[in-house]
N, C-alpha and C positions, 0 to 999 in steps of 0.2 A: 587234772591240773598239773601233776608232775610230768606227765608225757608231754603236755604243751611246753613246760619249762625246758625240758630236754631238747625239744625241737629248736626252740629260740636259742639255747645255749650253743647247740652245733652250728646253727646258721652264723651266729656271731663268730665262732671260732673259724669257720670257713672264710668269712669276710676278712678277718684279721690275717689269715694265712695268705689269701689272695693279695691283699694290700702289701704284705711283707715281701711277697715275690716280685711284685711290680717295683717296689722300692729298690730291691736288690738288682733287678734288671737295669733300672735307670742308673744305679750306682756304678754298674760295671759296663755302662754304655751299650748294653744289648738292646735296650728299649729306649733309645735317646729322645730327648725333647728337641725337635727340629729348630734350628736357628731361623729367625725371621729375616731372610734375605732373598732377593729376587736375582737369579742368575739366568742369562740367556746364552745358550750355546749357539754361536753364529756360524752358519756355513753358507756356501754358495754352490750353485748347480755345476755339476761336472758332466759335460755332454760326451766325454770320452770313455775310455774303459774304466772299470772300477779301480780306484786308487791311482789312476794315471796322473802324470805330473801336470800341474797347472802353475804358470809363472806367478800368478797372483795369490797362491796359496803356499804358505811356509811350513804349516803343520796340517797333515791330513788327520782329521779327527775321527775317532770311532765314536760318533755322536750319541748313539743310542746307548752305548756302554757307559760313556761319561755321564749322560743323563741319569742312568740307573744308580751310578755311584753317588753323585752329588745329591740326588733326591733322598738319600739315606740320612744326610746331615742338614740340608737346607729345604725350607718349606716350599718355595716356588722356583722350580727349575724347568726350563722348557728349551726346545730347539727352534731357532729362528733361521729360516732361509731367505737371504736377501737376493731378490730377483731384479730390483730396480731401485732407483734412487728414492722413490717414495717409501719403500720398505725401510730404507736406512733412516729417513726422517721420522718415521713412526717409532723406530727403535729408540732414538734419542728423546722422543716425547715421553715414552714410557719410562725412561731413565732407570734402568735396572741397576742393582747394587754392583754387578760385575758382568762384563762380557767375556765369555770364555771362548776364544777364537783362535784359529791358526791362519785366518785370512790376512794377507798383506794389504791388498788394495782391491777396489772395484773400478771397472772401466765403464762409465756411463756417459753416452754421447761423446765419445772420444776424449774423455776427461778422466784422469786418474783420481780416485779419492782414497786416500791411505786410511784404513780403518782405525788404527790407534791414535793417529793424529786428530782425526775426526772426533773420536770419543773424548779426547783430551780437552777439546774446545768446549765441550758440554759438561766437563767434570764427571765423566763416567769412567770408573776403574776398568782396567783390561789386564790381560796377561801378555807377557813378552815385551818386545821393544818397539820403538817408533821408527819412522822412515830414515832419519839421519844414521842412527845406529845400524840399521839393516843395510843401508847403502854402503857402510864402511866395513862390512864383514871380512873383506879381503884387502883392506887398505894398509899396505905395508908401510907407506910414507907416514901414515898416522902412528903406526908402531914405532917406527924409527924416531920420530919426534918425541914420543913418550919414553924413549931409551929402553925400548923392549926389543930384545934380539930377534932378528928375522933374517932370512937369506937375502943375499944381494939379488937384485932383480931388475928387469926393465920390461916394458910392454911394447909389443910390435905387431905389425901386419905384414902380409906377404909383399916382398919386394923392398922393404926398407933397408935391409942389410944385404948388400950384394957381394960383400967380401968378408971372409973370416976375421981379418984383422980389424974390422969395424965393430965387431961384437964386443960390448963393454965388460963382459965377465967371462971367465975361463970355462972351458969344458971340464968335467961333465955338467950338463945342464938338465933341468927338469922343465918341461913345457906343458902348460895346461890352459884351458880357456880362462878368460878374464871373468866371464859370466857362465853360469851353469848350475853348479852345485851337484851334490850326490855323485861326485866323481865322473860326471858326463864328460867325455872328451879325453879322459885319461885311459891309457892302454900300455901295452908293452913298448910302444914307440915314444912314450913320454920322456923317457931317459935318453938324451941324445949325447953322443960322444964325438961327433964330427959335424962339419959345416953342411954336408949333404943331408944328414938326418935332420939338422935344425931347419933347413928350408922346407924339407918335406913335411915335417910336423906342423909348423906354422901354417902352411897352406892347407893342410888337412883339417885343422881346427876352424880356419876361416870358411871352408867349403861346408863341412858338416855341422859346425855349431854356430856358424855366422857370428864369430866372436874374434876380437884380437886375442893374441897369445900373452900369457904371463910367463916370462922366461926367468928362471931363478937358478942360483947355484944349487946343484943336487946335494941334498943332505942324506948321507948313507947310513945314519944310525937308526935306532929303533923309533917306532911310531906310537903316539899316544893321543887320547882324547880326554879332555877334562870337563865333566859336567859341572855346571855352576848353578847353585840355588841361592837366591837372595832370602834371607831370614825374614819371616813374616812380622817379627816383633821389632828387631832393632836395625834391620837393613844390612847386617853384615853378610858377607859372602862365604858360602861353603863350597870348597873345591872337592871334586870327586874323581880322581885320576884312574884312568884304565889303560892297560897296554894293549895294542892291536898286533896280532901276529898273523903274518901272511906268508904263505909258502913261496919259495923261490919259483920264478917263472923259467921258461926254457933258456933265457939269457943269463939266469943266476941272479936275477934282481927280485927284491920283494916290493911289489907295487900294489897299493890299495886302489885298484882301478875300478871302473864301472861294473864290470862282469863280476869281480870278486865280491863287491857289495851286494849286487843284485842276487847273487846266488848263495849268499851267506857262507862264503868259503873261508872267511877269516875267523881267527879265534880271539876271544877277548878275555883278558885275565886281570885280576887285582894287581896293583903296584904295591909290592911288599917291602921294597927297599925304602926305608924312612927318608934317606937323603934325597933320593930321586923323587919321592912322593912330595917332599916340601919344595923342591925346586920347581916341579910341575905346578904345584898349587899356587905358588908365588907368581909365576909367569902368567897362568891362567887368570888369576884375580886381577892382576895389573892390566891385562889385555882387555878383560870385561869392562873394567872401569874406563880405560882409554877410549873404548868404543862407545861408552854411554849406555851399556846394556842394562836391561831391567828385568827383574823377576826370575828368568832362567836363561840358560844358554849352554853352548858347548864350545870349548876352545881346542883346536887341533894343534898339536905340537910334534916336532920331530927333532931328534938328536942329530948333531953332525958327527963326523968321524971321531971326534974326541969326547963325545958324550955330553955336549952343551945343548941344552933344550933351545929351540927356536920356535917362534909363532909361525904357524902355516896359514890358518884362516879360522874364522869364527862362524858358528851357526847360532844366530840369536833367536831362531824359531825352530828349535831342534825337534825331530820326530819323537812322539810320545809312545810308540808301540813297541817294537823290538829293536829300535835303534840304539846308538851308543849312549844317548842321555839316560834312557831307561836302564840300560845295563849298568851304567855308572852308578845309579841310585841303588840298584839291587846289590852290586858287589860291595860298595862302600857303606851303605846304610842299612842293608837288609830290607829295603823297602819293598812292599808289594805295589802292583800297578794302581791299586785303590789308594794306598798311602801316598803315592806320587801325585795322583790327581788332587787329593784333598790338599796337599802341601801347596801346589800351584794355585788352587782357588784361594787358600789362605792368604798367600802373598799378595794376590790381586786385590783382595777385599781390604787388606791392611793398608792399601795406598789411599784409602778414602780420606 
């Protein structure tokens, strides 16, 4: 009888111990109770090389990695590949709590369907911005209208300016494609000091990038990128400035061109000067608001020779892997990749 009592007593002790451990794990979020939310990670086929550029994709997602992360916190997370319009229709019928995607648009039967605008019509939350904001990422006229400093500029095609006296702004100039992103079309010839170089670069961009040229006053100061996070609770904006340092090229210029980015040759550091930090943050937040940005983004800024910050362009679907947005989160907030993904999802879900 005493032996039986001891067995029962020890069993109860073990059960209490196990219950206490489970309680402690839950308290410390080591054994979390999953949130009842449905999240679909939406991707499209890429028939080119792995991670190759697609015009209709703003963010190349590491979908399996993101699936693993979000599944730690949310009950129903899946990857959805959209191959046709029928797949898109099925998605809205399922009406997930969040679509986590870097897709800009789909092209079905020669018709563009912009994903986030489409989801908005059906009241489905998403991450990043809609078409209007994405179309305005390099809209300097919009910035000027909002009283945000940007370099003087004009847009041109080959043959429009046949004489140096007709060019509306003074040399030196900086020339890049109107469309492209990721510094495509930017190289050592982008800084032009005379009319001959101007004509050659504008023609080069038209031939190689099939784009008009954006010609602007060359800003010779330091280069920065500012990550923007929209707060999931009150919608306020958090700015995360970083400085981008590029070695001088053979001509003595520091140009963040396509090859420098592709080969990760630039150095990224935290902005420690509080005055510069505040100026960059103020400009970046104002730019994000003027563009109608949502959820997250990145604002590129460059100083002129007097150290005055100017808007360069925005990326409202910034890369989430090792790009400037992620590095701005790491340097400013000490965020891990996992923390960043959770923060983006939280912001998207809070828009319901």
